[in-house]
C-alpha positions as CSV (number, residue, x, y, z in Angstrom):
1,M,0.0,0.0,0.1
2,K,2.7,2.3,0.8
3,Q,4.7,1.9,-2.4
4,K,1.5,2.4,-4.1
5,Q,1.3,6.0,-2.5
6,V,4.7,6.7,-3.7
7,L,3.9,5.8,-7.0
8,L,0.6,8.0,-7.1
9,L,3.0,10.7,-5.9
10,H,5.2,10.3,-9.0
11,V,2.3,10.3,-11.3
12,F,0.7,13.3,-9.9
13,Y,4.0,15.3,-10.1
14,W,4.6,14.6,-13.6
15,L,0.9,15.2,-14.5
16,L,1.4,18.7,-12.9
17,I,4.5,19.1,-15.0
18,I,2.6,18.2,-18.2
19,F,-0.3,20.5,-17.3
20,N,1.8,23.4,-16.5
21,G,3.6,23.0,-19.9
22,L,0.2,22.9,-21.7
23,L,-1.2,25.9,-19.7
24,S,1.9,27.8,-20.6
25,R,1.3,27.6,-24.2
26,A,-2.1,28.2,-23.9
27,V,-1.2,31.4,-22.2
28,Y,1.4,32.6,-24.4
29,S,-0.7,31.3,-27.6
30,K,2.2,28.9,-28.9
31,S,1.6,26.5,-31.5
32,G,1.6,22.6,-30.6
33,L,4.4,20.6,-29.1
34,D,7.6,20.8,-31.0
35,V,10.9,18.7,-30.9
36,L,12.4,21.1,-28.3
37,D,9.6,20.7,-25.9
38,V,9.9,16.9,-26.0
39,T,13.5,17.1,-25.5
40,I,13.3,19.4,-22.7
41,F,10.7,17.0,-20.9
42,L,12.8,13.9,-21.5
43,A,16.0,15.7,-19.9
44,N,14.0,16.7,-17.1
45,F,12.7,13.2,-16.9
46,L,16.0,11.5,-16.9
47,G,17.6,14.0,-14.9
48,F,14.8,13.6,-12.2
49,Y,15.3,9.8,-11.8
50,V,19.0,9.8,-12.1
51,N,18.9,11.8,-8.8
52,Y,16.1,9.6,-7.5
53,F,17.7,6.2,-8.2
54,F,21.4,7.0,-7.9
55,V,22.4,10.4,-6.3
56,A,19.9,10.7,-3.3
57,P,20.5,7.0,-2.0
58,K,24.4,7.4,-2.4
59,F,24.7,10.6,-0.3
60,F,21.9,10.0,2.1
61,N,23.5,9.5,5.7
62,P,21.5,10.7,8.8
63,N,24.8,10.7,10.7
64,R,26.5,13.1,8.2
65,F,24.1,15.9,7.4
66,Y,26.9,17.4,5.3
67,M,26.6,14.5,3.0
68,M,23.1,15.1,2.2
69,I,24.0,18.8,1.4
70,V,26.6,17.8,-0.9
71,G,24.4,15.1,-2.6
72,F,22.0,18.0,-3.1
73,F,24.5,20.1,-5.2
74,V,25.5,17.0,-6.8
75,G,22.1,16.3,-7.8
76,V,21.7,19.7,-9.4
77,F,24.8,19.5,-11.4
78,V,24.0,16.1,-12.7
79,F,20.4,17.5,-13.7
80,V,21.7,20.8,-15.3
81,L,24.4,18.5,-17.0
82,F,21.6,16.0,-18.6
83,R,19.6,19.1,-19.8
84,Y,22.6,21.0,-21.4
85,S,23.9,17.8,-23.1
86,M,20.4,17.1,-24.7
87,E,19.2,20.8,-25.4
88,E,22.5,22.1,-26.4
89,L,24.5,19.2,-27.8
90,L,22.4,16.4,-28.8
91,L,19.5,18.3,-30.1
92,P,21.6,20.9,-32.3
93,A,23.4,17.9,-33.7
94,L,20.4,16.0,-34.6
95,T,17.9,18.8,-35.7
96,G,19.7,22.2,-35.8
97,F,17.5,23.4,-33.0
98,R,18.7,24.5,-29.7
99,N,17.2,26.3,-26.6
100,Y,19.9,28.9,-26.1
101,A,21.7,31.1,-28.6
102,E,24.7,29.5,-30.2
103,G,28.0,29.9,-28.2
104,T,26.2,29.9,-24.8
105,T,28.5,28.8,-22.0
106,F,28.0,25.8,-19.7
107,L,28.5,28.2,-16.8
108,Y,25.8,30.6,-18.1
109,Y,23.5,27.8,-18.7
110,F,24.1,26.4,-15.2
111,Y,23.5,30.1,-13.5
112,D,20.2,30.4,-15.5
113,N,18.9,26.9,-14.8
114,I,19.9,26.5,-11.2
115,Y,16.7,27.5,-9.7
116,Y,14.4,25.2,-11.8
117,S,17.0,22.3,-11.4
118,S,17.1,22.9,-7.5
119,L,13.3,22.7,-7.4
120,T,13.1,19.5,-9.3
121,V,16.0,17.9,-7.6
122,F,14.1,18.8,-4.3
123,V,11.0,17.2,-5.5
124,S,13.1,14.0,-6.6
125,T,15.0,13.8,-3.2
126,N,11.9,14.1,-1.3
127,L,9.8,11.6,-3.1
128,W,12.9,9.4,-2.4
129,F,12.8,10.1,1.3
130,F,9.2,9.0,1.1
131,K,10.0,5.6,-0.3
132,Y,12.7,5.3,2.0
133,Y,10.7,6.1,4.9
134,F,7.9,3.7,4.0
135,K,10.7,1.1,3.4
136,I,12.3,1.9,6.9
137,E,8.8,1.9,8.5
138,A,7.8,-1.6,6.7
139,E,11.0,-3.0,8.0
140,R,10.7,-1.9,11.6
141,T,7.1,-3.2,11.6
142,R,8.3,-6.5,10.1
143,L,11.1,-6.6,12.9
144,I,8.6,-5.9,15.7
145,E,6.3,-8.5,14.5
146,E,9.3,-11.1,14.4
147,R,10.5,-10.0,17.8
148,K,6.9,-10.4,19.2
149,H,6.7,-13.8,17.7
150,A,9.7,-15.0,19.0
151,Q,8.9,-13.7,22.5
152,L,5.7,-15.7,22.3
153,Q,7.4,-18.8,21.3
154,A,9.9,-18.6,24.1
155,L,7.1,-17.7,26.5
156,K,4.9,-20.7,25.4
157,T,8.1,-23.0,25.7
158,Q,8.5,-22.0,29.3
159,I,4.7,-22.7,30.2
160,N,4.8,-26.5,29.2
161,P,7.9,-27.8,31.4
162,H,6.4,-25.7,34.4
163,F,2.9,-27.2,33.9
164,I,4.3,-30.7,33.7
165,F,6.8,-30.3,36.8
166,N,3.8,-29.2,39.0
167,S,1.6,-32.1,37.6
168,L,4.1,-34.7,38.3
169,N,4.7,-33.5,41.8
170,N,1.2,-34.3,42.2
171,I,1.2,-37.7,40.6
172,Y,4.2,-38.5,42.9
173,S,2.5,-37.6,46.1
174,L,-0.3,-40.1,44.9
175,V,2.1,-42.7,44.1
176,Y,3.8,-42.2,47.5
177,Q,0.7,-42.8,49.3
178,N,0.0,-45.9,47.3
179,S,-3.5,-44.3,46.4
180,D,-5.6,-46.1,43.9
181,K,-5.8,-42.7,42.2
182,S,-2.4,-42.8,40.9
183,L,-3.2,-44.8,37.7
184,P,-6.1,-42.5,36.8
185,A,-4.1,-39.4,37.5
186,I,-1.3,-40.7,35.0
187,E,-4.1,-41.0,32.5
188,K,-5.4,-37.5,33.0
189,L,-1.7,-36.1,32.6
190,S,-1.4,-38.1,29.4
191,E,-4.6,-36.3,28.2
192,L,-3.0,-33.0,29.2
193,L,0.2,-33.7,27.3
194,R,-1.8,-34.7,24.4
195,Y,-3.7,-31.5,24.3
196,S,-0.5,-29.2,24.8
197,T,1.8,-31.0,22.3
198,K,-0.8,-30.8,19.6
199,D,-2.1,-27.1,20.4
200,L,0.7,-25.3,21.9
201,E,2.6,-24.8,18.8
202,K,-0.4,-23.1,17.4
203,D,-0.7,-19.1,17.7
204,I,-4.6,-19.5,18.2
205,I,-6.8,-22.3,19.3
206,S,-10.6,-22.2,20.1
207,L,-11.9,-21.1,23.6
208,D,-13.4,-24.7,24.0
209,K,-9.9,-26.2,23.7
210,E,-8.4,-24.0,26.4
211,I,-11.3,-24.8,28.7
212,G,-10.8,-28.6,27.8
213,Y,-7.3,-28.1,29.3
214,I,-8.6,-26.4,32.5
215,E,-11.2,-29.3,32.8
216,S,-8.6,-32.1,32.4
217,L,-6.5,-30.1,34.9
218,I,-9.3,-29.7,37.5
219,G,-10.0,-33.5,37.0
220,L,-6.4,-34.3,37.7
221,E,-6.5,-32.2,40.8
222,K,-9.7,-33.9,42.2
223,L,-8.0,-37.1,42.4
224,R,-5.7,-35.9,44.8
225,I,-7.8,-33.8,47.2
226,K,-10.2,-35.3,49.9
227,N,-13.1,-32.9,48.9
228,P,-13.3,-32.6,45.4
229,E,-16.7,-31.0,45.5
230,M,-15.0,-27.9,46.9
231,L,-13.6,-27.2,43.4
232,V,-16.6,-25.0,41.8
233,F,-16.1,-24.3,38.1
234,E,-18.7,-22.5,36.4
235,Q,-19.1,-21.9,32.6
236,N,-21.1,-19.5,30.6
237,I,-19.7,-19.7,26.9
238,S,-21.9,-18.3,23.9
239,N,-18.9,-18.6,21.5
240,P,-16.9,-21.8,22.2
241,K,-15.0,-21.3,19.0
242,L,-13.8,-17.8,19.9
243,G,-9.7,-17.7,19.2
244,I,-7.5,-17.3,21.8
245,S,-3.7,-18.0,22.5
246,P,-3.1,-21.4,24.0
247,M,-2.4,-22.0,27.7
248,L,-3.4,-18.4,28.2
249,L,-5.5,-19.2,31.2
250,V,-4.6,-22.5,32.3
251,P,-1.4,-21.0,34.3
252,F,-3.9,-19.1,36.7
253,V,-5.5,-22.5,37.3
254,E,-2.5,-24.5,37.8
255,N,-1.2,-21.7,40.2
256,A,-4.2,-22.2,42.3
257,F,-3.7,-25.8,42.7
258,K,0.0,-25.4,43.4
259,H,-0.5,-22.7,46.3
260,G,-4.0,-23.3,47.4
261,D,-5.6,-24.6,50.5
262,F,-8.3,-27.2,49.5
263,R,-9.0,-28.8,53.1
264,D,-12.4,-27.1,53.8
265,K,-12.3,-24.0,51.4
266,G,-11.7,-24.8,47.9
267,F,-11.6,-22.7,44.9
268,V,-14.1,-20.9,42.5
269,L,-13.5,-20.6,38.9
270,K,-16.0,-18.7,36.4
271,V,-15.3,-18.3,32.6
272,S,-17.8,-16.2,30.5
273,D,-18.0,-14.4,27.3
274,E,-20.4,-11.9,26.3
275,N,-20.2,-9.4,23.2
276,N,-16.7,-10.9,22.2
277,V,-15.3,-9.9,25.6
278,L,-14.1,-13.0,27.8
279,H,-14.3,-12.8,31.5
280,F,-12.0,-15.2,33.5
281,Y,-12.7,-15.0,37.4
282,L,-10.7,-17.3,39.8
283,H,-11.0,-17.1,43.7
284,N,-8.9,-19.5,46.0
285,F,-7.5,-19.6,49.5
286,K,-3.8,-19.8,50.0
287,N,-2.1,-22.8,51.8
288,Q,-0.3,-20.9,54.8
289,R,1.7,-24.0,55.4
290,M,3.5,-23.8,52.0
291,K,5.7,-21.1,51.0
292,D,6.9,-21.3,47.6
293,T,9.8,-19.0,46.6
294,A,9.5,-19.7,42.7
295,S,6.1,-18.9,42.9
296,G,4.5,-17.0,40.3
297,I,6.6,-17.8,37.2
298,G,3.6,-19.0,35.0
299,I,1.6,-15.7,36.1
300,E,4.4,-13.5,35.1
301,N,4.7,-15.3,31.9
302,V,1.0,-14.8,31.2
303,K,1.3,-11.0,31.8
304,K,4.0,-10.6,29.3
305,R,1.8,-12.6,26.6
306,L,-1.1,-10.5,27.6
307,D,0.9,-7.3,26.8
308,I,2.2,-8.7,23.7
309,L,-1.1,-10.1,22.1
310,Y,-3.8,-7.8,23.5
311,P,-2.1,-4.4,24.2
312,K,-4.7,-2.1,25.7
313,K,-7.4,-4.9,25.0
314,H,-7.4,-6.4,28.2
315,E,-7.6,-5.7,32.0
316,L,-6.0,-8.2,34.6
317,N,-6.7,-7.3,38.2
318,I,-4.8,-9.7,40.7
319,K,-5.4,-9.5,44.4
320,D,-2.5,-11.2,46.1
321,L,-3.8,-11.4,49.9
322,E,-2.7,-12.8,53.2
323,S,-4.8,-15.7,52.9
324,E,-6.6,-15.4,49.4
325,F,-5.5,-14.9,45.8
326,I,-7.9,-13.4,43.2
327,V,-7.7,-13.1,39.5
328,D,-10.1,-11.1,37.4
329,L,-9.2,-11.0,33.9
330,R,-11.2,-9.2,30.9
331,I,-10.0,-9.6,27.3
332,T,-11.8,-7.9,24.6
333,F,-11.5,-9.8,21.0
334,P,-12.1,-8.0,17.7
335,H,-15.6,-8.8,16.2
336,E,-14.2,-10.8,13.4
337,N,-12.7,-13.3,16.0
338,H,-14.5,-16.7,15.7
């Protein structure tokens, strides 16, 4: 799109030049175009684009301003040289016509054309700057997108090992207690791994798959606690195919199970969506007997991903109280998200 805009500026400039030439002929009651007019136009055209493609790029250096000034005067000199060669050397040799009187020196010709040449070179140089700016802007945008993608890939690869580590800890405790729930727990974990290995590589998955992660995780945790009915999970999803980045909500739930107190308090999780706004609410009580200095890795990860994926489109409120932990997250999706 930017290249098209630059092209339109070129077309507009040359249409303006042609219109000005035709208007001047009408004002001064001149006859139709002659070979001198065509030669002048071609000389201007060639001089304009020699400066555009060769001189301006060669001398542009944002760290050396004097080089750009030198480049401007070089462009003027080249432009005048082109016009002089075609009007005063080539044209007389081929047709016998010339623009200036015979014997006109190059110095006089240069002085007489320096204003017009400066104006043309100035326009040519500025059009090149437009092209250069759009190119740099496109490159900057591409680099930002690549950096975001690289950051997201790095953050997503951090989630899976952290998640597996905590799940294995839970299963280890069941095996250690010789619980008959250990085998179902291993089966639940394998189910979670199938989810994550298949979908974690994707940029976007459907909301129902992310909720599927959460349901499997809750199912795994219910096997190890004495009061599974304390885990309340309420869903009110009107658009299950809403696109979301994988493992964006799961870390909050995983963190609640890692640090929560489920002896008689449990936790409440609510997920709903309305008018393309996803609302995630989680409330759990902390286990005061367990202090983990490495806690919060997954949550910090999610915060970074939210900043990258949904800048100014999300609101995350976390209350880390003495005995409670509350997460209230709202994400506004574009209406075309399905």
